[in-house]
TIVEX-191072 format. One line per field, with one value per residue: y, x, z of N, C-alpha, C in turn; residue number from 1; residue in three letters. Coordinates in steps of 0.05 Angstrom, whole numbers, always signed. Layout:
% TIVEX-191072
n.y <- c(Y|...);
n.x <- c(X|...);
n.z <- c(Z|...);
ca.y <- c(Y|...);
ca.x <- c(X|...);
ca.z <- c(Z|...);
c.y <- c(Y|...);
c.x <- c(X|...);
c.z <- c(Z|...);
seq <- c(NUM|...);
type <- c(ALA|...);
***
This chain:
% TIVEX-191072
n.y <- c(+534|+489|+457|+386|+345|+314|+257|+254|+216|+184|+159|+99|+83|+124|+171|+212|+254|+244|+244|+198|+165|+159|+124|+58|+12|-26|-79|-103|-156|-179|-230|-231|-235|-204|-163|-135|-85|-75|-47|-8|-7|-48|-87|-76|-57|-7|+11|+55|+56|+88|+90|+72|+34|+36|+54|+10|-29|-7|-4|-57|-91|-66|-66|-28|-30|-70|-42|-1|-28|-57|-111|-173|-187|-244|-286|-308|-273|-224|-238|-243|-190|-161|-187|-169|-116|-120|-138|-93|-54|-39|-7|+35|+100|+120);
n.x <- c(+223|+239|+194|+178|+198|+151|+143|+117|+75|+51|-10|-18|-66|-105|-76|-73|-38|-9|+6|+58|+46|-11|-19|-17|+33|+57|+100|+149|+187|+256|+258|+215|+165|+101|+74|+39|+69|+71|+106|+131|+184|+206|+252|+259|+224|+175|+104|+49|-17|-80|-124|-172|-224|-237|-190|-157|-181|-174|-117|-100|-132|-130|-79|-43|-10|+24|+52|+76|+109|+141|+134|+99|+39|+17|-44|-57|-31|-56|-107|-94|-79|-127|-158|-134|-147|-203|-206|-187|-224|-264|-233|-214|-226|-281);
n.z <- c(+362|+310|+265|+263|+208|+167|+129|+63|+23|-39|-58|-95|-115|-120|-126|-90|-45|+19|+91|+110|+152|+149|+109|+79|+72|+19|+1|-44|-35|-32|-51|-84|-65|-47|+0|+58|+94|+159|+194|+164|+149|+123|+83|+13|-49|-44|-42|-34|-7|+4|+62|+40|+14|-40|-64|-54|-85|-137|-137|-129|-165|-215|-231|-216|-171|-190|-230|-201|-165|-197|-215|-226|-195|-163|-164|-113|-79|-91|-72|-18|-5|-13|+25|+71|+68|+75|+126|+154|+145|+184|+219|+190|+168|+130);
ca.y <- c(+508|+481|+435|+362|+338|+290|+248|+253|+194|+184|+134|+89|+77|+149|+192|+232|+256|+245|+235|+169|+150|+155|+105|+30|+7|-53|-83|-127|-164|-186|-256|-227|-237|-180|-165|-111|-78|-60|-32|+13|-8|-75|-83|-81|-35|-1|+29|+61|+58|+100|+72|+75|+10|+40|+54|-18|-43|+4|-11|-86|-104|-51|-70|-3|-39|-84|-23|+14|-48|-68|-139|-184|-198|-269|-284|-313|-249|-206|-246|-236|-160|-153|-197|-151|-91|-126|-140|-68|-34|-25|+11|+57|+121|+118);
ca.x <- c(+232|+232|+175|+191|+190|+133|+145|+92|+73|+30|-27|-18|-94|-119|-56|-74|-13|-16|+28|+66|+32|-38|-20|-9|+57|+59|+127|+159|+212|+279|+252|+194|+139|+88|+59|+34|+89|+60|+126|+139|+212|+216|+268|+246|+211|+150|+85|+30|-46|-97|-141|-199|-229|-237|-161|-147|-194|-158|-90|-94|-145|-124|-50|-28|+12|+44|+69|+92|+127|+158|+131|+72|+30|+2|-72|-59|-21|-78|-126|-85|-80|-155|-167|-123|-164|-229|-201|-181|-245|-276|-214|-210|-248|-291);
ca.z <- c(+354|+284|+265|+253|+180|+165|+102|+46|+3|-58|-61|-122|-122|-128|-132|-68|-27|+48|+109|+108|+174|+142|+87|+84|+55|+6|-5|-59|-22|-50|-63|-104|-51|-43|+27|+73|+114|+182|+207|+147|+147|+112|+59|-14|-60|-30|-54|-12|-12|+24|+77|+27|+0|-69|-72|-54|-109|-159|-136|-132|-188|-239|-237|-208|-154|-207|-242|-181|-153|-220|-214|-230|-171|-168|-155|-85|-65|-94|-53|+10|-1|-12|+49|+91|+66|+85|+156|+165|+139|+209|+232|+173|+165|+102);
c.y <- c(+501|+457|+410|+356|+313|+283|+247|+231|+197|+157|+124|+82|+102|+172|+215|+232|+258|+239|+206|+153|+143|+135|+78|+23|-23|-56|-108|-134|-173|-212|-255|-229|-209|-182|-137|-106|-60|-42|-7|+14|-33|-68|-90|-56|-31|+15|+34|+63|+71|+80|+75|+48|+12|+42|+25|-34|-34|-6|-41|-98|-91|-51|-45|-10|-54|-64|-8|-3|-61|-99|-148|-197|-222|-267|-290|-289|-227|-211|-239|-206|-151|-163|-179|-124|-96|-128|-112|-47|-22|-5|+35|+75|+122|+148);
c.x <- c(+222|+212|+188|+180|+174|+134|+118|+95|+50|+15|-26|-46|-108|-101|-57|-49|-23|+9|+32|+50|+3|-40|-11|+12|+55|+88|+133|+186|+233|+273|+228|+167|+128|+71|+57|+56|+78|+79|+134|+169|+223|+233|+253|+233|+182|+131|+64|+2|-59|-111|-170|-201|-228|-207|-149|-157|-179|-131|-82|-108|-137|-94|-33|-6|+33|+62|+87|+116|+147|+156|+102|+62|+12|-26|-74|-49|-42|-100|-118|-86|-109|-167|-158|-140|-192|-226|-200|-204|-258|-259|-208|-232|-256|-295);
c.z <- c(+325|+283|+253|+225|+181|+134|+88|+26|-16|-60|-92|-132|-134|-134|-110|-52|+1|+65|+107|+129|+167|+120|+97|+62|+45|-4|-24|-47|-42|-64|-81|-91|-46|-16|+38|+94|+137|+196|+191|+142|+134|+88|+34|-25|-51|-46|-32|-24|+11|+39|+67|+11|-30|-79|-73|-79|-134|-159|-141|-158|-214|-246|-231|-190|-170|-220|-223|-169|-172|-219|-223|-206|-176|-154|-126|-70|-68|-75|-25|+16|+2|+14|+73|+92|+79|+116|+168|+161|+163|+221|+216|+172|+136|+92);
seq <- c(1|2|3|4|5|6|7|8|9|10|11|12|13|14|15|16|17|18|19|20|21|22|23|24|25|26|27|28|29|30|31|32|33|34|35|36|37|38|39|40|41|42|43|44|45|46|47|48|49|50|51|52|53|54|55|56|57|58|59|60|61|62|63|64|65|66|67|68|69|70|71|72|73|74|75|76|77|78|79|80|81|82|83|84|85|86|87|88|89|90|91|92|93|94);
type <- c(MET|PRO|THR|LYS|HIS|ILE|PRO|VAL|ARG|THR|CYS|CYS|GLY|CYS|GLY|ARG|LYS|SER|ASP|LYS|ARG|ASP|MET|VAL|ARG|ILE|VAL|ARG|SER|LEU|ASP|GLY|GLY|VAL|PHE|VAL|ASP|ASP|THR|GLY|LYS|ALA|LEU|GLY|ARG|GLY|ALA|TYR|LEU|CYS|GLU|ASP|PRO|ALA|CYS|TRP|GLU|ASN|GLY|VAL|ASN|ARG|SER|ARG|LEU|ASP|ARG|THR|LEU|ASN|THR|THR|ILE|GLY|SER|GLU|GLN|ARG|THR|ALA|LEU|LEU|ALA|TYR|ALA|GLU|GLU|GLN|LYS|PRO|ASN|TRP|VAL|ALA);
***
């Protein structure tokens, strides 16, 4: 039997390539909002970050997400993304 294709994505924080399932998808929606896509299927332009707190710091604070999503992320959206990362830290493997 042929093996099932597993999509590979690149982390915009560190540049590491990994399975799509191992990454967290951030989406810029059609109305310009930026949010975490838990389903992986939301409409809009997407970017991926590892489950590593350092990648979240680089991606959110160093404007790497801004560049990847072709937008300017507001301070309240940055705060919400970093809060999400803080909530998920105990579940992520460091």
